C-alpha positions as CSV (number, residue, x, y, z in Angstrom):
1,M,-7.3,32.2,106.5
2,M,-8.3,34.7,109.2
3,Y,-7.9,38.5,108.3
4,D,-7.2,41.2,110.7
5,E,-10.5,42.6,111.9
6,R,-9.3,46.1,111.2
7,F,-9.3,45.4,107.4
8,I,-12.6,43.5,107.5
9,T,-14.7,46.1,109.5
10,P,-15.2,48.4,106.6
11,M,-16.4,45.6,104.4
12,R,-18.8,44.2,107.0
13,Q,-20.1,47.8,107.4
14,E,-20.8,48.2,103.7
15,L,-23.6,45.6,104.3
16,T,-24.6,46.1,107.9
17,C,-25.2,49.8,107.2
18,L,-28.0,48.5,104.9
19,G,-29.6,46.6,107.6
20,I,-28.2,43.3,106.7
21,E,-27.8,41.2,109.8
22,E,-24.4,39.3,110.4
23,M,-24.4,35.8,111.3
24,R,-21.1,35.3,113.1
25,T,-21.5,31.6,114.4
26,A,-22.9,28.3,113.1
27,A,-25.6,28.8,115.9
28,D,-26.5,32.2,114.3
29,V,-27.0,30.6,110.9
30,D,-29.1,27.8,112.2
31,A,-31.3,30.3,114.2
32,K,-31.9,32.2,111.1
33,L,-32.1,29.9,108.2
34,Q,-33.6,26.7,109.6
35,D,-37.3,27.0,109.3
36,A,-37.0,30.4,107.7
37,K,-40.4,31.6,106.4
38,G,-40.8,34.2,103.7
39,T,-37.7,35.3,101.5
40,T,-34.2,35.4,102.8
41,L,-31.1,36.9,101.2
42,V,-27.7,35.6,102.5
43,V,-24.6,37.4,101.2
44,V,-21.3,35.6,101.5
45,N,-19.1,38.6,102.0
46,S,-15.4,38.3,101.1
47,M,-12.1,40.1,101.4
48,C,-11.5,39.5,97.6
49,G,-11.1,42.8,95.9
50,C,-11.7,41.6,92.3
51,A,-15.2,40.2,93.0
52,A,-16.4,41.5,96.4
53,R,-15.8,45.1,95.5
54,N,-18.7,44.9,93.1
55,A,-20.8,42.4,95.0
56,R,-21.4,44.6,98.0
57,P,-22.4,47.8,95.9
58,A,-24.6,45.6,93.9
59,V,-26.5,44.3,96.9
60,A,-26.8,48.0,98.0
61,S,-28.3,49.0,94.8
62,A,-30.6,46.1,94.5
63,L,-32.0,46.8,98.1
64,Q,-33.2,50.1,96.6
65,H,-35.7,48.4,94.6
66,A,-39.3,48.4,95.9
67,V,-39.5,44.6,96.0
68,K,-36.9,43.0,98.3
69,P,-36.5,39.9,100.5
70,D,-38.1,39.7,103.9
71,H,-34.8,38.8,105.7
72,L,-31.3,39.9,105.0
73,Y,-28.3,38.2,106.3
74,T,-24.4,38.0,105.8
75,V,-21.6,35.8,106.8
76,F,-17.9,36.8,106.1
77,S,-15.7,34.2,104.4
78,G,-12.2,34.0,105.7
79,Q,-13.2,35.5,108.9
80,D,-16.3,33.9,110.4
81,A,-15.3,30.4,109.3
82,D,-17.9,28.2,111.1
83,A,-20.9,30.6,110.1
84,T,-19.8,30.6,106.6
85,R,-19.4,26.7,106.5
86,R,-22.7,26.3,108.0
87,A,-24.4,28.7,105.5
88,R,-23.0,27.0,102.7
89,E,-24.5,23.8,103.8
90,F,-27.8,25.5,102.9
91,F,-26.6,26.2,99.4
92,V,-27.4,22.7,98.1
93,G,-26.0,21.9,94.8
94,Y,-23.5,24.7,94.8
95,P,-19.7,24.6,95.6
96,P,-18.1,27.0,98.1
97,S,-17.9,30.4,96.3
98,S,-16.7,33.8,97.9
99,P,-18.3,36.2,97.4
100,S,-21.7,34.8,96.6
101,I,-25.4,35.7,97.1
102,A,-28.1,33.2,97.8
103,M,-31.8,33.6,98.2
104,F,-34.4,31.4,99.7
105,K,-38.1,31.2,99.7
106,D,-39.6,29.5,102.7
107,G,-36.3,27.8,103.3
108,K,-35.8,26.6,99.8
109,L,-32.9,27.8,97.8
110,V,-34.5,29.6,94.6
111,F,-31.7,31.7,93.5
112,M,-27.8,31.9,93.6
113,V,-25.1,34.1,92.2
114,E,-21.5,32.5,92.4
115,R,-18.3,34.2,92.3
116,H,-17.9,33.5,88.5
117,Q,-21.1,35.3,88.0
118,I,-19.7,38.3,90.0
119,E,-16.2,38.5,88.6
120,G,-15.6,40.8,85.7
121,R,-19.3,42.2,85.9
122,S,-20.3,45.7,87.1
123,A,-22.2,46.2,90.3
124,T,-25.0,47.5,88.1
125,E,-25.1,44.1,86.1
126,I,-25.1,42.1,89.3
127,A,-27.8,44.2,90.9
128,T,-30.0,43.7,87.8
129,D,-29.7,40.0,88.3
130,L,-30.7,40.4,91.9
131,V,-33.7,42.6,91.3
132,G,-34.9,40.1,88.7
133,A,-34.8,37.4,91.4
134,F,-36.6,39.9,93.9
135,D,-39.3,40.4,91.4
136,A,-39.6,36.7,90.6
137,H,-39.5,35.4,94.2
138,C,-40.5,38.1,96.6
139,A,-44.0,39.2,97.4
140,S,-44.7,42.8,96.5
141,G,-45.7,45.0,99.2
142,A,-48.2,46.8,97.0
143,T,-51.9,46.3,97.4
144,A,-54.5,46.3,94.6
């Protein structure tokens, strides 16, 4: 189902204002995710009020952490259908889920938050999970 862009724009901006780059086409997804080096966060954004309303603030909060992924991308489920479908092909072993948050290290999926792990949880709880994944998989920028 395609939503009116006027309703979607503020939800897109909640992530793009954080420096998260949109992937609007399957070609965008391939260009960003195929052969990706370092750590990459992909947020499957969604119109769903019950889960996405906490997923977006959770991502914003987690990105305040000192350690974070090298690359930040998003696709919008229910709007950018081809991009979302292609991004989900990289989420090997996980069924389609909106919203969801995936993290890759050198192109390998290393962490996944599915909708059922977002629903009914606060943005703070979800952010804590993301920060844990950042600490586990992202290289610290600190020097010894």
